[in-house]
C-alpha positions as CSV (number, residue, x, y, z in Angstrom):
1,M,0.0,0.0,0.0
2,S,1.4,3.5,-0.9
3,K,2.0,6.1,1.6
4,K,-1.1,8.2,0.4
5,E,-3.6,5.4,0.5
6,A,-3.7,4.8,4.3
7,P,-4.3,8.6,5.3
8,L,-6.7,9.1,2.4
9,S,-9.0,6.1,3.5
10,H,-9.3,7.9,6.9
11,L,-9.7,11.2,5.7
12,Q,-12.2,10.3,2.9
13,Q,-15.0,10.1,5.5
14,F,-14.6,13.9,6.5
15,I,-14.3,15.4,3.1
16,P,-16.2,15.2,-0.4
17,D,-15.0,12.4,-2.6
18,K,-12.9,14.1,-5.2
19,A,-11.2,16.4,-2.7
20,G,-9.1,13.6,-1.2
21,Q,-5.9,13.9,-3.3
22,L,-5.7,17.7,-3.6
23,V,-6.1,17.7,0.3
24,L,-3.2,15.4,0.7
25,D,-1.1,17.3,-1.7
26,Y,-1.5,20.3,0.6
27,L,-0.8,18.5,3.7
28,H,2.3,16.8,2.4
29,Q,3.7,20.0,0.7
30,Y,3.4,22.0,3.9
31,K,4.2,19.1,6.1
32,V,1.0,19.7,8.3
33,H,0.0,17.5,11.1
34,L,-3.9,17.3,11.0
35,T,-5.7,16.4,14.1
36,I,-9.6,15.8,13.9
37,T,-11.1,16.6,17.3
38,R,-14.4,16.3,19.0
39,E,-16.9,19.3,18.6
40,R,-15.6,22.6,20.2
41,K,-18.3,25.0,20.6
42,T,-16.1,28.4,20.1
43,I,-14.1,27.4,17.0
44,L,-14.4,25.0,14.0
45,G,-10.7,24.8,13.4
46,D,-7.4,25.9,14.6
47,Y,-3.8,26.7,13.2
48,R,-0.4,26.4,14.9
49,H,2.6,27.3,13.1
50,A,5.7,25.0,12.7
51,T,8.5,25.2,15.3
52,L,12.0,23.7,15.7
53,F,10.4,20.6,17.2
54,Q,6.9,20.2,15.4
55,H,5.4,20.5,12.0
56,H,2.6,23.0,11.1
57,R,-0.5,21.8,13.1
58,I,-4.0,22.0,12.2
59,S,-7.1,20.6,14.0
60,I,-10.6,20.5,12.6
61,N,-13.8,19.4,14.4
62,G,-14.8,16.1,13.5
63,N,-18.7,16.6,13.7
64,L,-18.6,19.0,10.7
65,N,-20.3,17.7,7.4
66,K,-18.0,17.2,4.6
67,Y,-18.3,20.6,3.1
68,G,-18.0,22.4,6.3
69,F,-14.9,20.4,7.1
70,L,-13.1,21.1,3.9
71,I,-14.0,24.9,3.8
72,T,-12.6,24.9,7.6
73,L,-9.4,23.3,6.4
74,I,-9.0,25.5,3.5
75,H,-9.4,28.5,6.1
76,E,-6.7,27.2,8.3
77,L,-4.4,26.4,5.3
78,G,-4.7,30.1,4.4
79,H,-3.3,30.9,7.9
80,L,-0.4,28.6,7.3
81,I,0.6,30.0,4.0
82,T,0.1,33.5,5.3
83,F,2.3,32.9,8.1
84,M,5.0,31.3,6.0
85,Q,5.0,34.4,3.8
86,Y,4.7,37.1,6.4
87,G,5.1,35.6,9.9
88,N,3.5,37.8,12.4
89,R,3.8,41.0,10.6
90,V,0.4,41.1,8.9
91,Q,-3.3,40.8,10.6
92,S,-4.6,37.2,10.8
93,H,-7.7,37.9,8.6
94,G,-6.3,40.7,6.5
95,K,-5.8,41.1,2.8
96,E,-2.9,38.6,2.9
97,W,-4.9,35.9,4.4
98,K,-7.9,36.6,2.1
99,L,-5.8,36.2,-1.0
100,A,-4.3,32.9,0.4
101,Y,-7.5,31.5,1.4
102,R,-9.2,32.6,-2.0
103,K,-6.5,30.9,-4.1
104,I,-6.8,27.6,-2.2
105,L,-10.5,27.7,-2.2
106,E,-10.5,28.2,-6.1
107,S,-8.3,25.2,-6.5
108,F,-11.0,23.2,-5.0
109,I,-13.9,25.0,-6.7
110,A,-12.0,23.8,-9.9
111,L,-12.8,20.2,-9.0
112,N,-16.4,20.6,-9.3
113,I,-16.9,19.2,-5.7
114,F,-19.2,21.7,-4.2
115,P,-23.1,21.7,-4.9
116,D,-24.6,24.8,-6.9
117,D,-26.2,26.3,-3.6
118,I,-22.7,26.3,-2.0
119,L,-21.1,27.8,-5.1
120,R,-23.7,30.6,-5.0
121,A,-22.9,31.4,-1.4
122,F,-19.3,31.4,-2.2
123,Q,-19.8,34.0,-5.1
124,K,-21.4,36.5,-2.5
125,S,-18.3,36.6,-0.3
126,I,-15.1,35.3,-2.2
127,H,-14.1,38.9,-2.9
128,N,-14.6,40.1,0.5
129,L,-14.1,37.0,2.8
130,P,-15.2,37.3,6.3
131,A,-12.7,36.6,9.1
132,S,-14.5,33.3,10.0
133,S,-16.7,31.0,7.9
134,C,-19.1,31.1,11.0
135,A,-19.4,34.8,10.2
136,D,-20.5,34.0,6.7
137,E,-24.4,33.7,7.5
138,D,-25.5,32.8,3.9
139,L,-22.8,30.2,3.8
140,I,-23.8,28.8,7.2
141,R,-27.4,28.5,6.1
142,V,-26.5,26.5,3.1
143,L,-24.1,24.2,4.7
144,K,-26.6,23.4,7.6
145,K,-28.6,21.5,5.0
146,Y,-26.1,19.0,4.8
147,D,-25.8,18.2,8.4
148,Q,-27.0,15.0,9.6
149,N,-28.3,16.7,12.6
150,P,-29.4,13.9,14.8
151,D,-30.3,16.4,17.8
152,A,-32.7,18.1,15.5
153,L,-31.0,21.6,16.0
154,L,-32.7,24.6,14.6
155,L,-31.2,28.1,14.0
156,V,-32.5,30.9,16.2
157,E,-34.0,32.6,13.2
158,Q,-36.2,29.4,12.7
159,I,-37.7,29.7,16.0
160,S,-41.0,31.8,16.0
161,E,-41.2,35.0,18.0
162,G,-42.5,34.1,21.4
163,N,-41.5,30.6,21.3
164,L,-39.1,28.7,23.7
165,F,-35.7,27.1,22.9
166,S,-32.7,25.7,24.8
167,I,-29.0,26.0,24.2
168,D,-26.4,23.4,25.1
169,N,-26.1,24.2,28.7
170,G,-29.7,23.6,29.2
171,K,-30.8,27.4,29.8
172,V,-34.3,28.0,28.3
173,F,-35.0,31.4,26.3
174,K,-38.0,33.1,24.7
175,R,-37.2,34.4,21.3
176,G,-38.0,37.9,20.9
177,K,-37.7,40.7,18.1
178,K,-34.9,41.1,15.9
179,I,-32.6,44.0,16.7
180,R,-30.4,45.0,13.8
181,K,-28.8,41.8,12.8
182,R,-29.4,39.8,16.2
183,F,-32.5,38.4,18.1
184,Q,-33.2,39.8,21.6
185,C,-34.2,36.7,23.7
186,E,-35.3,36.6,27.4
187,E,-33.8,34.0,29.6
188,V,-36.9,32.3,31.1
189,A,-35.5,31.5,34.6
190,T,-34.0,35.0,35.1
191,G,-35.6,37.5,32.8
192,K,-32.3,38.6,31.6
193,L,-32.1,39.7,28.0
194,Y,-29.4,38.3,25.6
195,L,-28.7,38.9,22.0
196,F,-28.3,35.8,19.6
197,S,-27.0,35.5,16.2
198,P,-29.6,34.4,13.8
199,I,-27.6,31.5,12.8
200,Y,-26.9,30.2,16.5
201,E,-27.9,26.5,16.8
202,V,-30.7,25.7,19.4
203,K,-33.2,23.1,20.3
204,A,-37.0,23.9,20.3
205,V,-38.8,23.5,23.6
């Protein structure tokens, strides 16, 4: 068995079918140690630059659907390439990172692996990429359609005004009106008001 077949057989369950070889090419070219982790609520992926003792390290949440996993990996590869070119002399999500991210993304788009609805979401943001794929609300809405979603999670914007929802720590809220880009919601137990992103995942009560 060749050196590429074993890691590809493991990676393939996390990425679109035709993306495997190009993913491996990037990982081998830049000597990346890729770790697939359990779900982290605050981040989807993470990049740590190489040191004298370790290769570049990227970690990606393993609960993401295949398209979300690949897009997050591309995001982190963009950080890697930006660091190699500029070190810490540029902003982490500045124009240099946006250029690196876009070039890698375009190399995967050329493989025709993304569905049309995801491609349309890319077209809206590819020339002014947000600092995080989590901040690209149109893309998040589209990607959610490809989640297996065994917990029947909904987005806050899918909860009707006045209805209740719970978050992962068990707290229950009543959805209120939209204020600018966020929804004002009341915590039922305390009456305190909080602002929620429209694409925050919750469970209907």
